[in-house]
C-alpha positions in Angstrom: 13.0 -40.6 106.2 11.6 -41.5 109.5 14.5 -41.1 112.1 16.4 -44.2 113.5 15.4 -44.8 117.0 17.6 -44.2 119.8 19.9 -47.0 120.9 18.7 -48.1 124.3 21.6 -47.8 126.6 21.6 -47.5 130.8 24.1 -44.6 131.0 25.9 -44.2 134.1 29.1 -42.9 135.4 30.4 -46.7 135.6 29.6 -47.5 131.9 31.1 -44.1 130.4 34.3 -45.1 132.1 34.4 -48.7 131.5 37.1 -48.9 128.7 39.0 -46.9 130.8 40.9 -49.3 133.1 40.7 -53.3 132.8 40.0 -54.2 136.4 40.2 -57.8 137.8 36.9 -58.7 137.3 37.2 -58.2 133.4 40.2 -60.2 133.5 39.3 -63.1 134.9 35.6 -62.6 132.8 37.9 -62.5 129.5 40.2 -65.5 130.5 37.1 -67.4 131.6 35.4 -66.9 128.0 38.5 -67.5 126.3 39.8 -70.9 128.0 36.3 -72.1 127.5 35.7 -70.7 123.8 39.1 -72.8 123.3 38.1 -76.0 124.4 34.5 -75.4 122.8 36.0 -75.4 119.5 38.6 -78.2 119.9 35.5 -80.3 120.9 33.1 -79.4 118.6 35.5 -79.4 115.4 35.8 -83.1 116.1 31.9 -83.3 114.7 32.0 -80.5 112.1 33.7 -78.1 110.0 32.3 -75.0 111.1 31.6 -72.8 114.4 29.9 -69.3 114.9 30.8 -66.8 117.9 28.2 -64.1 118.7 29.1 -61.3 120.8 26.4 -59.0 120.5 27.8 -56.7 123.2 31.2 -56.5 122.1 32.3 -53.2 123.0 35.5 -51.3 121.2 37.8 -54.3 122.1 40.2 -53.2 124.6 40.8 -51.0 127.7 42.8 -48.0 128.1 44.8 -49.5 130.9 45.2 -52.5 133.0 44.1 -51.7 136.7 45.3 -55.5 137.6 49.2 -54.5 136.8 49.7 -51.1 136.0 53.0 -51.2 134.2 51.0 -52.6 131.2 50.4 -50.2 129.2 47.1 -49.7 127.0 45.6 -50.9 125.2 44.9 -53.7 126.7 42.6 -56.6 124.8 39.5 -57.7 125.5 37.1 -60.3 124.9 36.6 -59.9 121.2 40.0 -59.2 120.8 41.3 -62.3 122.9 38.6 -64.4 120.9 40.6 -63.3 117.5 43.3 -63.7 118.8 42.7 -67.6 119.8 41.1 -68.2 115.9 44.2 -66.7 114.6 46.9 -68.4 116.7 45.0 -71.6 115.6 44.9 -73.3 112.2 41.6 -75.3 112.9 39.6 -72.4 113.9 41.1 -70.0 111.5 39.4 -72.1 108.8 36.7 -73.0 110.9 35.5 -70.4 112.5 33.2 -67.4 111.5 32.6 -64.4 114.2 30.4 -61.8 114.7 30.7 -58.7 116.8 27.6 -56.5 117.6 28.0 -53.4 119.4 25.2 -50.5 119.3 27.7 -47.3 120.4 29.0 -46.2 117.0 32.2 -44.8 118.6 33.2 -48.4 120.4 32.1 -49.9 116.4 34.7 -47.4 115.0 37.3 -48.3 117.8 36.5 -51.9 117.3 37.3 -52.1 113.6 40.2 -50.6 114.1 41.6 -52.4 116.4 40.1 -55.7 114.9 42.0 -54.5 111.3 45.2 -53.9 113.6 45.5 -57.4 114.5 48.6 -59.7 112.9 47.0 -62.3 111.1 44.0 -61.4 110.6 43.8 -60.8 106.6 44.8 -65.2 106.7 41.1 -65.7 108.5 38.9 -67.7 106.4 36.1 -65.9 107.7 36.7 -62.0 108.2 34.6 -60.6 111.5 31.7 -59.6 111.0 31.1 -56.4 113.0 27.9 -54.7 113.4 26.1 -51.8 114.9 22.6 -53.0 115.4 20.3 -52.1 118.5 19.6 -55.6 120.4 16.5 -56.8 120.0 14.5 -60.2 118.6 14.9 -59.7 115.4 18.7 -60.6 115.5 17.8 -64.3 116.4 16.6 -64.5 112.2 20.6 -63.7 111.4 21.6 -67.1 113.4 23.1 -69.3 111.1 20.6 -73.1 111.8 22.4 -76.1 112.3 25.9 -74.6 113.1 27.3 -74.5 116.3 27.2 -71.4 117.8 29.1 -69.9 120.8 26.8 -66.9 122.5 28.4 -64.6 124.5 25.4 -62.3 125.9 27.5 -59.6 128.3 25.0 -56.4 128.7 26.7 -54.0 130.5 25.2 -50.7 130.1 23.1 -52.2 127.9 19.0 -53.8 127.5 17.4 -55.6 124.4 17.8 -59.4 126.1 14.9 -61.2 126.4 13.9 -64.0 126.7 12.6 -64.7 123.5 16.4 -64.3 122.1 18.0 -66.0 124.3 15.3 -69.4 123.5 16.4 -68.5 120.0 19.6 -68.9 120.4 19.3 -71.7 123.0 16.9 -73.7 120.9 18.6 -73.8 117.0 20.1 -76.9 116.4 23.1 -76.2 117.6 23.6 -73.0 121.0 26.2 -72.7 123.5 26.0 -69.5 125.6 27.9 -67.5 128.2 26.5 -65.2 130.2 27.8 -62.4 132.2 26.4 -64.2 135.4 25.7 -67.6 134.3 26.5 -70.6 131.8 23.9 -72.6 129.8 24.3 -75.0 127.5 22.2 -76.6 124.8 23.5 -79.0 122.5 
């Protein structure tokens, strides 16, 4: 049997300690994504009955502590858990949103699965969160559901794999909205 290819990761001291302390930039990034996602769903659900949320670099779902306010003890929710809490708390979202969180690091995937399983209300979602451990590549595009409005979040901190072809696949499906770490692009 052929050995599974190694995950393509750009490793550094910063990437190894990324989830130790949530810094102000990550706090604001998550707030922007969560706010935009909730507004997006509220608007799009007036025109359709299903939405996909896809995060190809989900991480482990939480930080150990908060650098903004040291009195906040961990774990501190990162973007995946904040998105899921938003879905759980909104009855319309909980019936209509399908989430897919991907992470190439096996330890992070285990942490993310445990964190998601521990969320109050997670079992009440119409669609259980999908959590995978794929290396991001062009082949993932085949799993994007056509004709379903999709909010893509691309934040490849420490990883490689996003190509023009993958982005094009995301944005040229019938519906596609993407937030990247550096900018936002919308195509509907």
